[in-house]
C-alpha positions in Angstrom: 106.4 -73.2 -130.9 102.8 -73.1 -129.5 101.7 -68.9 -129.6 98.0 -68.3 -128.5 96.2 -65.6 -130.3 92.9 -64.5 -130.2 89.7 -65.7 -132.4 88.2 -61.7 -132.0 88.2 -59.7 -134.7 90.7 -57.1 -135.0 90.3 -54.0 -133.6 91.5 -50.5 -134.9 93.3 -48.8 -132.1 92.9 -44.8 -132.9 96.0 -42.1 -131.4 94.4 -41.0 -129.1 94.6 -39.7 -125.4 91.9 -41.4 -122.8 90.0 -37.4 -122.4 89.7 -37.4 -126.3 88.9 -41.3 -126.9 85.8 -41.5 -124.3 84.3 -37.6 -125.0 84.8 -38.1 -128.9 81.7 -39.6 -131.0 81.8 -43.7 -131.3 79.7 -46.4 -132.1 78.2 -46.4 -128.3 77.5 -42.5 -127.4 75.9 -41.6 -130.6 72.8 -43.6 -129.8 72.3 -43.3 -126.6 71.4 -39.7 -125.0 74.2 -37.4 -123.0 71.9 -36.2 -120.3 70.7 -39.8 -119.0 72.1 -40.8 -115.3 75.7 -42.2 -115.4 77.1 -42.0 -112.5 75.1 -42.5 -109.6 75.9 -41.8 -105.8 74.5 -44.8 -104.1 73.6 -42.6 -100.6 72.2 -39.1 -102.0 70.7 -40.5 -105.3 72.9 -37.4 -106.7 74.0 -38.2 -110.4 76.4 -36.7 -113.6 75.0 -37.6 -116.9 77.9 -37.9 -119.8 77.4 -34.7 -120.2 78.0 -33.4 -117.6 81.4 -35.5 -116.8 82.8 -34.0 -120.0 81.8 -30.4 -118.8 82.6 -30.7 -115.2 86.2 -32.4 -116.2 86.8 -30.1 -119.1 86.1 -27.4 -116.4 88.5 -28.7 -113.5 91.1 -29.9 -115.9 91.3 -25.8 -117.4 91.2 -25.3 -113.4 94.7 -27.6 -113.0 96.6 -25.6 -115.4 95.9 -22.1 -114.8 94.6 -21.9 -111.0 97.2 -24.5 -109.7 99.9 -24.6 -112.3 100.5 -28.7 -113.0 101.7 -29.2 -116.4 102.0 -32.0 -118.7 103.6 -35.2 -117.0 103.4 -34.0 -113.6 102.4 -37.0 -111.2 99.4 -36.7 -109.1 98.3 -39.2 -106.2 95.2 -39.7 -104.9 93.8 -41.2 -102.0 90.4 -41.8 -101.4 87.4 -44.3 -101.2 84.5 -44.2 -104.2 83.7 -40.9 -104.9 81.1 -40.0 -107.3 82.8 -37.3 -108.8 86.0 -39.9 -108.9 86.0 -40.0 -112.8 85.3 -36.5 -113.2 88.8 -35.7 -111.4 90.4 -38.6 -113.1 89.3 -37.0 -116.6 90.4 -33.6 -115.7 94.0 -34.4 -114.5 94.3 -36.7 -117.7 92.3 -33.8 -120.0 95.4 -31.5 -118.5 98.1 -33.9 -119.3 99.1 -35.2 -116.3 99.6 -38.7 -115.1 98.0 -40.2 -111.9 98.7 -42.3 -109.0 96.0 -44.2 -107.6 96.4 -45.5 -103.9 94.7 -47.3 -101.2 93.1 -45.3 -98.7 94.1 -47.6 -96.0 97.4 -47.6 -96.0 99.4 -46.8 -93.2 102.4 -43.9 -93.3 105.1 -45.9 -94.3 102.9 -47.1 -97.3 101.6 -43.5 -98.2 105.1 -42.6 -98.6 106.5 -45.3 -100.7 104.0 -44.3 -103.2 103.9 -40.6 -103.7 108.2 -41.5 -103.3 108.6 -43.9 -106.1 105.9 -41.8 -108.4 107.7 -38.8 -108.3 103.8 -37.7 -106.9 104.1 -33.6 -107.1 100.4 -33.1 -106.1 98.0 -35.0 -104.0 94.2 -35.4 -104.0 92.3 -37.0 -100.4 89.3 -37.0 -98.5 89.7 -34.9 -95.7 89.9 -37.4 -93.0 93.2 -38.5 -94.5 94.7 -35.0 -94.5 96.7 -35.2 -91.4 98.5 -38.3 -92.4 98.9 -37.5 -96.1 100.5 -34.0 -94.8 103.0 -36.1 -92.9 103.9 -37.8 -96.1 103.6 -34.3 -98.4 106.3 -32.7 -96.3 108.3 -35.5 -96.2 108.9 -35.4 -100.2 109.2 -32.0 -100.5 105.0 -31.5 -101.8 103.8 -27.7 -100.9 100.7 -27.7 -98.7 99.2 -25.4 -101.6 99.6 -28.8 -103.9 97.3 -30.8 -101.3 93.3 -31.2 -102.7 90.3 -32.3 -101.1 87.1 -34.1 -102.2 83.9 -32.1 -101.8 82.8 -28.3 -101.7 84.5 -27.3 -98.8 88.4 -25.9 -98.2 89.9 -28.1 -95.4 92.9 -26.3 -93.4 95.2 -25.9 -96.0 93.8 -28.3 -99.0 91.8 -26.6 -101.3 88.3 -28.4 -102.7 88.0 -29.2 -106.4 85.0 -26.4 -106.9 88.0 -23.9 -105.7 90.2 -25.1 -108.6 87.5 -25.4 -111.8 87.4 -23.0 -114.2 84.0 -21.3 -114.9 84.7 -22.0 -118.5 85.6 -25.0 -120.7 88.5 -24.1 -122.3 90.8 -26.8 -123.2 90.5 -28.2 -127.0 91.0 -31.9 -127.7 92.2 -34.0 -129.0 95.2 -33.3 -126.8 98.4 -33.3 -129.6 100.4 -32.5 -127.1 99.9 -35.8 -125.7 101.8 -38.8 -127.3 99.1 -42.2 -126.7 101.9 -44.6 -126.5 104.3 -43.2 -124.5 103.2 -40.8 -122.4 101.7 -42.3 -119.3 98.0 -41.7 -118.1 98.3 -44.0 -114.9 101.0 -45.2 -112.4 98.9 -48.0 -110.4 100.8 -50.2 -107.8 100.5 -53.4 -107.1 99.2 -55.3 -104.7 102.0 -56.2 -103.4 100.8 -59.8 -102.3 104.3 -60.7 -103.1 106.4 -58.3 -101.8 106.9 -54.3 -101.7 104.4 -52.9 -104.0 105.6 -51.5 -107.6 104.8 -48.7 -109.4 103.0 -49.8 -113.0 103.3 -47.8 -115.9 100.3 -47.4 -117.8 100.3 -45.5 -121.2 96.7 -43.7 -122.7 97.1 -46.5 -125.6 97.3 -49.1 -123.2 93.9 -48.1 -122.0 92.2 -47.5 -125.7 93.6 -50.6 -127.0 92.2 -51.9 -123.4 88.5 -51.0 -123.4 88.4 -51.7 -127.4 90.0 -54.9 -127.0 87.3 -56.3 -124.4 84.1 -54.7 -125.6 85.2 -55.6 -128.9 85.1 -59.1 -127.2 82.1 -58.5 -125.4 79.8 -57.1 -128.5 80.7 -60.2 -130.5 79.8 -62.5 -127.5 76.2 -60.4 -126.5 77.7 -59.6 -123.1 77.2 -55.9 -122.9 73.3 -53.6 -123.8 72.5 -50.5 -123.9 69.9 -51.0 -121.0 72.8 -52.2 -118.2 72.9 -50.8 -115.2 76.2 -51.6 -112.8 77.2 -51.3 -109.1 80.2 -50.0 -108.5 82.0 -51.7 -105.0 85.8 -52.0 -106.5 88.1 -49.5 -105.9 88.7 -47.1 -108.2 92.2 -47.4 -107.2 92.5 -50.6 -108.6 92.9 -51.8 -112.1 89.6 -53.8 -112.0 87.1 -51.2 -111.2 89.1 -48.8 -113.0 89.0 -50.1 -116.5 85.7 -51.5 -115.9 83.5 -49.4 -113.7 85.1 -46.0 -115.1 86.3 -46.1 -118.2 84.3 -48.8 -120.2 81.1 -47.5 -118.2 81.6 -44.3 -119.5 82.8 -45.2 -123.2 79.7 -47.4 -123.1 77.1 -44.7 -121.6 76.3 -47.6 -118.5 74.9 -46.0 -115.9 77.0 -46.7 -112.6 75.6 -46.7 -109.2 78.7 -45.9 -106.8 78.9 -47.4 -103.2 82.1 -45.8 -101.2 82.8 -49.1 -99.3 80.8 -52.6 -99.7 78.5 -53.2 -97.0 76.5 -56.7 -98.0 72.9 -55.6 -96.8 73.4 -52.4 -98.8 74.8 -53.9 -101.8 71.7 -56.5 -101.9 69.1 -53.0 -101.2 70.9 -51.1 -104.3 70.5 -54.2 -106.9 66.7 -54.6 -105.9 66.7 -50.2 -105.8 68.5 -50.0 -108.8 67.6 -53.4 -110.9 71.4 -53.7 -111.2 71.8 -56.1 -114.2 75.4 -56.5 -113.9 77.5 -57.0 -111.4 81.5 -57.4 -111.4 83.0 -58.5 -108.3 85.5 -60.6 -106.2 85.2 -64.0 -105.4 85.0 -63.7 -101.7 81.9 -61.2 -102.8 80.4 -64.5 -104.3 80.9 -66.3 -101.4 78.6 -63.7 -99.3 76.1 -64.1 -101.9 75.8 -67.5 -102.6 75.9 -68.3 -98.0 74.9 -65.2 -96.4 71.1 -65.5 -95.4 70.7 -61.9 -95.8 70.2 -62.5 -99.5 67.3 -64.2 -99.6 66.1 -61.3 -98.5 65.8 -59.2 -101.6 65.2 -59.5 -105.3 68.3 -59.7 -106.8 66.2 -61.1 -110.0 67.4 -58.1 -112.2 71.1 -59.6 -112.2 71.6 -60.8 -115.8 76.0 -61.5 -115.6 78.2 -61.7 -113.0 81.4 -60.7 -113.6 84.3 -62.4 -111.3 87.8 -61.4 -111.2 91.2 -60.2 -109.4 91.3 -64.5 -108.2 89.9 -67.4 -109.2 86.5 -68.7 -108.4 85.8 -72.2 -108.1 83.7 -74.6 -110.1 81.8 -75.7 -106.9 81.3 -71.9 -105.5 79.9 -70.7 -108.9 77.3 -73.8 -108.7 76.2 -72.5 -105.2 76.0 -69.0 -106.6 73.8 -70.4 -109.3 71.0 -71.9 -106.2 70.4 -68.7 -105.3 71.1 -66.6 -108.5 70.5 -67.4 -111.8 72.4 -64.8 -113.4 75.6 -66.2 -115.5 78.8 -66.0 -114.1 81.5 -65.0 -115.8 85.2 -65.2 -115.2 88.0 -63.0 -116.3 91.5 -62.6 -115.9 94.1 -60.0 -116.3 96.8 -58.0 -114.1 97.5 -54.5 -113.0 100.8 -55.0 -115.5 97.8 -55.5 -118.4 95.8 -53.2 -117.8 93.5 -55.3 -116.3 91.3 -58.3 -118.3 93.0 -59.8 -121.5 91.2 -63.5 -120.9 87.4 -63.4 -120.5 84.7 -66.2 -120.5 82.0 -66.2 -123.2 78.1 -65.5 -121.6 76.6 -67.8 -124.4 79.4 -70.6 -123.6 81.8 -72.1 -121.8 83.1 -74.4 -119.1 81.9 -73.6 -115.6 84.9 -72.7 -113.7 87.0 -72.1 -116.7 88.7 -68.6 -117.3 87.7 -68.4 -120.6 89.1 -66.5 -124.1 91.4 -63.8 -125.5 89.9 -60.9 -126.3 91.2 -58.9 -129.3 95.1 -58.4 -130.1 96.7 -60.6 -127.3 99.1 -63.0 -127.6 100.1 -65.2 -124.9 102.2 -69.0 -124.5 102.9 -70.4 -121.8 106.6 -72.0 -120.6 108.0 -74.5 -118.0 110.2 -73.1 -115.4 113.4 -73.3 -117.6 111.2 -71.5 -120.4 110.6 -74.5 -122.4 107.2 -73.7 -124.4 104.4 -75.5 -123.4 101.1 -77.2 -125.2 98.0 -77.8 -125.1 96.5 -79.6 -121.9 100.2 -78.7 -120.4 100.3 -76.1 -117.3 102.9 -73.2 -117.5 103.7 -69.8 -116.7 101.7 -67.3 -119.0 103.7 -64.9 -120.9 101.7 -61.5 -122.7 102.1 -60.0 -125.6 99.9 -57.1 -126.7 98.9 -53.5 -126.8 97.8 -53.2 -123.3 101.4 -54.9 -121.9 102.5 -52.1 -119.3 105.5 -49.9 -120.1 107.4 -51.6 -117.2 107.5 -50.7 -113.7 108.6 -47.0 -112.2 112.4 -47.2 -110.8 112.9 -50.5 -110.4 115.2 -52.3 -113.3 115.4 -55.2 -111.4 111.8 -55.9 -111.8 112.1 -54.8 -114.9 114.3 -57.3 -116.3 112.7 -60.1 -114.1 109.6 -59.0 -116.0 109.9 -59.1 -119.6 112.1 -61.5 -121.8 114.5 -60.4 -123.7 111.8 -60.8 -126.8 109.3 -58.9 -125.1 107.1 -61.5 -123.8 105.9 -60.1 -120.4 105.4 -62.9 -117.2 102.4 -62.7 -115.4 103.5 -64.8 -112.6 100.4 -67.1 -112.7 100.0 -71.0 -114.1 98.4 -71.9 -116.7 96.8 -73.9 -119.2 94.8 -74.4 -122.5 92.4 -77.3 -122.8 92.3 -78.6 -125.9 88.9 -79.9 -125.4 86.5 -76.7 -124.4 89.1 -74.6 -126.0 89.9 -72.3 -123.0 92.2 -71.0 -120.9 92.2 -72.3 -116.6 94.3 -70.4 -114.2 96.0 -72.9 -111.8 97.3 -70.5 -109.4 100.3 -68.2 -109.0 104.0 -69.6 -109.1 105.0 -68.6 -106.1 102.2 -69.5 -104.2 102.6 -73.2 -105.4 103.5 -75.6 -103.0 106.1 -78.9 -103.9 105.0 -81.5 -101.4 107.7 -84.2 -102.2 108.6 -82.8 -105.2 105.0 -82.1 -106.1 103.2 -79.7 -107.3 100.3 -78.3 -104.9 97.6 -75.5 -105.9 96.3 -73.7 -102.9 93.4 -72.4 -105.4 92.3 -76.0 -105.9 92.0 -77.0 -102.4 90.9 -73.7 -101.2 88.2 -74.2 -104.0 87.4 -77.5 -102.5 87.2 -76.0 -98.7 84.4 -73.5 -100.0 82.0 -76.6 -101.6 81.8 -77.3 -97.9 78.6 -75.8 -96.1 79.8 -75.3 -92.7 82.8 -73.3 -94.4 82.3 -69.5 -95.3 86.6 -68.6 -96.4 89.8 -70.7 -96.5 93.6 -70.0 -97.3 95.7 -72.5 -98.4 99.5 -72.3 -97.6 102.7 -74.4 -97.3 104.0 -75.2 -94.2 107.7 -76.5 -94.1 108.0 -79.4 -92.2 112.2 -80.2 -91.2 111.6 -83.9 -90.5 110.2 -84.7 -93.8 112.2 -82.0 -95.9 108.8 -81.1 -97.7 105.9 -78.6 -97.7 102.8 -79.5 -96.3 99.5 -78.0 -97.3 97.8 -76.3 -94.1 94.5 -75.1 -94.4 93.4 -72.0 -92.8 89.4 -71.9 -92.4 86.7 -69.5 -91.9 83.6 -71.3 -90.7 79.7 -70.1 -91.5 78.5 -67.9 -88.4 75.9 -70.7 -86.7 79.0 -73.4 -86.9 81.2 -74.1 -83.7 85.4 -75.1 -84.5 86.1 -78.5 -82.9 88.4 -81.3 -83.2 85.9 -83.8 -85.0 84.7 -80.6 -87.6 88.4 -79.7 -88.2 89.1 -83.9 -89.1 85.4 -83.7 -91.0 86.9 -81.5 -93.3 90.4 -83.3 -93.5 88.7 -86.0 -94.4 86.0 -84.4 -96.8 88.9 -82.8 -99.1 91.2 -86.1 -99.1 88.7 -88.0 -100.9 88.3 -84.8 -103.4 92.3 -85.2 -104.4 94.9 -87.3 -105.3 97.3 -88.2 -102.5 100.0 -85.7 -102.6 97.3 -82.6 -101.9 95.6 -83.5 -98.8 95.5 -81.3 -96.0 99.1 -83.1 -94.4 99.5 -79.6 -92.4 96.4 -80.0 -90.6 93.6 -77.1 -90.3 93.3 -74.1 -88.2 90.4 -72.4 -87.1 90.4 -68.6 -87.8 88.2 -65.2 -87.8 89.1 -64.1 -91.4 91.0 -64.1 -93.8 93.1 -61.2 -94.6 92.7 -59.7 -98.0 93.3 -57.1 -100.0 91.1 -54.3 -101.1 90.4 -56.1 -104.5 89.7 -59.6 -102.6 93.5 -61.5 -103.4 94.3 -63.2 -100.1 97.6 -62.0 -98.7 99.5 -65.2 -98.4 102.9 -63.5 -96.8 100.5 -62.2 -93.5 98.9 -66.2 -92.8 103.3 -67.0 -93.6 104.0 -64.2 -90.7 101.1 -66.4 -88.4 103.1 -69.7 -89.0 106.1 -67.8 -88.5 105.3 -66.4 -85.0 103.2 -70.3 -83.9 106.9 -71.6 -84.7 108.4 -69.0 -82.4 106.0 -69.9 -79.5 106.5 -73.2 -80.0 110.0 -72.9 -80.2 110.3 -71.0 -76.7 108.1 -73.7 -75.0 110.5 -76.4 -75.6 113.2 -74.9 -74.3 111.4 -74.2 -71.0 
């Protein structure tokens, strides 16, 4: 039996709710001024300090209980792009004992309805522009219009604003002994749904406290964080990466965060230059832009000392291209909503370029083949996790829970990994359901995508399997977005096919061909939505069938 355990020092995990954990004295917040700017609005420059966040959160928490009547355990759905008082809303609801279910503000009405219904939300907080559609969703789910609220300082129709809810006094004491950190839910995060209908991931207060401490222990020992750091936030706060990195860990460490409502490359570069941002959490598509866009050299990005990439693998070629422009250390990480974000991180001091990294404190994993036989070093297998940041399960979804958890408590990640005996690091190979099987041999789309991204005429790519009935097998096909000045042609398609063929074994060649497209569909967190490309293929096959019958 090969069980992999973290080499980091174990850390004591206090039995505290999230709010008490963040605002009780710790080794970080006792050495840094509580009055320096912490949450900074990228548009207005308005900021909140740690002391203001604590005070405003407590006042709003008292208002939720006294003025609205929210009670412990009630679920509040939040649908909004990043707001610079987003964290205050979250902390106020947590201090009031509520459970938060944040979601994508770009959802359709059906998707909003699915999350509200599945999570059992009784209250909704949003932005004015989404109020019409969410009022319909509230009606469908029996949510009173009086339980709908908006960010900002003005009431909109029936929806009160947060300042109208807040109490004038900090009336709540903490720690809150009525909260059971181990079992009471803090958040119900919804998975991206790239492999089906989005599922509600139940995460406790203790899940988040252990995640923050485990990752920060790793980072302190590695020298990855510093008191003078400042981060730039465009990652959505409804996603686990943005929530843990840019809200919870940032507030715990009193690391200033400049908050963007949405991503724009030129504005992003301007803000790095203006605020002298040192740490940039991002996703691979943004790393592509930084490496290739003609906009980037127009700005001074030399303040960056570390780029943290997550949500999808970032290939070695990609990192090398990025390094040609930006000399900052590029660190990858790996995690899921189901693991309360990252539990594997690269070291900034050492490590193989392109590796995923090492386990943080308290993480225990193993690798298994499709028959659940345990694999050893240098053998790819599905990554299974045990640890204090492992989710409680999917809400109201016994089938998904039975498929995800083994009888002895391991949680399946659905991702293929290997542990390299030479580098002593983990490498994420791909998602199991995304693996292409060519005549019984496995082809990892991420590997081919990474190769294509290394070509100077390619801006983005996605590789999927296309079934060939004549051969009774899947063929790897690439969908490619070309660089801005490059025009598609048959000759270029052949050039790219030859380029990949020269770098892979025979069974990994792009036998399904290349299709040039304007954009690769992605979720807001940067994951490729392969199911949408599968829909393209299905429609293309249907059109071909119709033509064949004419």
